C-alpha positions as CSV (number, residue, x, y, z in Angstrom):
1,M,0.0,0.0,0.0
2,T,1.5,3.3,-0.9
3,P,1.0,5.6,2.0
4,D,-1.5,8.6,1.4
5,P,-0.5,11.8,3.3
6,A,-3.8,13.5,3.0
7,R,-5.5,10.3,4.8
8,L,-2.9,10.1,7.1
9,A,-3.3,13.6,8.0
10,A,-7.0,13.3,8.1
11,I,-6.7,10.6,10.8
12,H,-4.2,12.7,12.7
13,A,-6.5,15.9,12.4
14,A,-9.5,13.8,13.9
15,S,-7.0,12.0,16.6
16,F,-5.3,15.5,18.2
17,T,-5.7,19.2,19.0
18,N,-3.0,19.5,21.8
19,P,-0.4,19.3,19.9
20,R,-1.9,20.8,16.7
21,P,-2.4,17.9,13.9
22,W,0.2,17.6,11.4
23,S,-0.6,18.7,7.7
24,A,-0.3,16.5,4.8
25,R,2.7,18.1,3.7
26,E,4.3,18.0,7.0
27,I,3.4,13.8,6.9
28,A,4.6,13.7,3.0
29,S,7.9,15.2,4.4
30,L,8.4,12.7,6.9
31,L,7.5,10.0,4.2
32,S,10.2,11.2,2.1
33,D,13.2,10.7,4.8
34,R,14.7,7.2,4.3
35,T,14.7,6.9,8.0
36,T,11.2,7.2,8.8
37,V,9.4,3.8,9.6
38,L,5.1,3.8,9.1
39,I,2.9,1.6,10.0
40,E,-0.5,2.0,9.3
41,D,-4.0,0.3,8.8
42,A,-7.3,1.3,7.6
43,A,-8.0,3.0,11.1
44,G,-4.7,4.2,12.3
45,F,-0.9,4.5,12.0
46,A,2.4,4.7,13.7
47,L,4.9,7.0,12.5
48,G,8.7,7.1,13.7
49,R,12.0,7.1,12.4
50,A,15.1,4.3,13.3
51,V,18.6,5.7,13.2
52,A,21.4,3.4,14.2
53,D,20.5,1.7,17.3
54,E,17.5,4.0,18.0
55,A,14.0,4.5,17.3
56,E,11.6,7.3,17.9
57,L,8.0,6.8,17.9
58,L,6.9,10.4,16.6
59,T,3.0,10.2,16.6
60,L,0.7,7.4,16.8
61,A,-3.1,8.3,15.7
62,V,-6.2,6.0,15.8
63,A,-9.4,7.6,14.4
64,P,-11.8,8.0,17.1
65,D,-14.6,6.0,16.1
66,E,-12.2,3.5,16.1
67,R,-10.6,3.6,19.3
68,R,-11.1,0.8,22.2
69,R,-10.6,-2.4,20.0
70,G,-7.0,-2.4,20.2
71,I,-5.8,-1.3,17.2
72,G,-3.6,1.6,19.0
73,A,-1.7,-1.7,20.3
74,C,-1.5,-3.2,17.1
75,L,0.2,-0.6,15.7
76,L,2.6,-0.1,18.5
77,A,3.7,-3.8,18.8
78,R,4.2,-3.4,14.9
79,F,6.4,-0.2,14.8
80,L,8.2,-2.1,17.4
81,V,8.8,-4.9,15.4
82,A,10.2,-2.6,12.4
83,A,12.1,-0.6,14.8
84,R,14.3,-3.9,15.6
85,D,14.3,-5.1,12.3
86,H,15.9,-1.5,11.4
87,G,18.3,-2.0,14.3
88,A,16.9,-0.2,17.0
89,S,17.8,-1.4,20.1
90,R,15.9,1.5,22.1
91,V,12.8,3.3,21.4
92,F,11.9,6.6,23.0
93,L,8.5,8.7,22.7
94,E,6.8,11.6,24.3
95,V,3.3,12.0,25.0
96,A,1.2,14.7,26.9
97,A,0.9,14.2,30.9
98,D,-2.8,14.5,30.4
99,N,-3.3,11.4,27.8
100,E,-3.6,8.9,30.3
101,A,-4.9,6.1,27.7
102,A,-1.4,6.8,25.8
103,L,0.5,6.5,28.9
104,A,-1.5,3.4,29.9
105,L,-0.7,1.7,26.5
106,Y,3.2,2.5,26.2
107,R,3.5,1.3,30.0
108,R,1.8,-2.0,29.2
109,H,4.2,-2.2,26.1
110,G,7.6,-1.9,28.6
111,F,7.7,2.1,28.2
112,F,9.2,4.0,31.6
113,E,9.2,7.6,32.0
114,T,12.9,8.8,31.6
115,G,12.2,12.8,31.9
116,R,9.7,15.6,31.2
117,R,9.7,18.9,29.5
118,R,8.0,21.0,31.7
119,G,5.0,23.1,29.5
120,Y,6.0,21.4,26.5
121,Y,2.8,21.3,24.8
122,R,1.5,25.1,24.6
123,D,-1.2,25.1,21.9
124,S,-4.0,25.6,24.4
125,P,-2.4,28.6,26.8
126,P,-2.6,29.0,29.4
127,D,-3.1,25.3,30.1
128,A,0.5,24.2,28.9
129,V,0.9,20.7,29.2
130,D,4.1,18.7,30.1
131,A,5.7,16.2,28.1
132,I,6.7,12.8,29.2
133,V,9.4,11.5,27.6
134,M,9.4,7.5,27.6
135,C,12.0,5.2,26.5
136,R,11.8,1.0,26.0
137,D,15.3,-0.4,26.4
138,R,15.3,-3.0,23.6
139,A,12.9,-3.5,20.7
140,P,10.6,-7.0,20.9
141,G,11.9,-10.4,19.5
142,R,9.7,-12.0,16.7
143,D,8.1,-14.4,19.0
144,E,7.0,-10.8,21.6
145,N,4.2,-8.4,21.2
């Protein structure tokens, strides 16, 4: 399947307001980079980068009407395997401190907090939200989700 930046941007826009959603142009730019890792299905996508022995999950978006069906968990698990296949032994991500569903998902997949960026998400002043930096020390093996 050839990625459609406009479709991905529509899912992202339905999923996020803070931080602001990414445009089709921004997504297309990321997709043009050879370090980009994209995992997608009809209801959502995971997008990140893998360089040397590290990967970063930049975003994980699932259409709101498709949530709570395990799609995000599946996309994340597939991203972790793809990161490992690209040579990553460590995966990082940032998540808004008020995104409890995402925090629970990441913790279930072995991520732990390594830092915090105070007031990082400022798209909705005056209520800036911290970014929690999380890490998973190793990518999963073939038999691990």
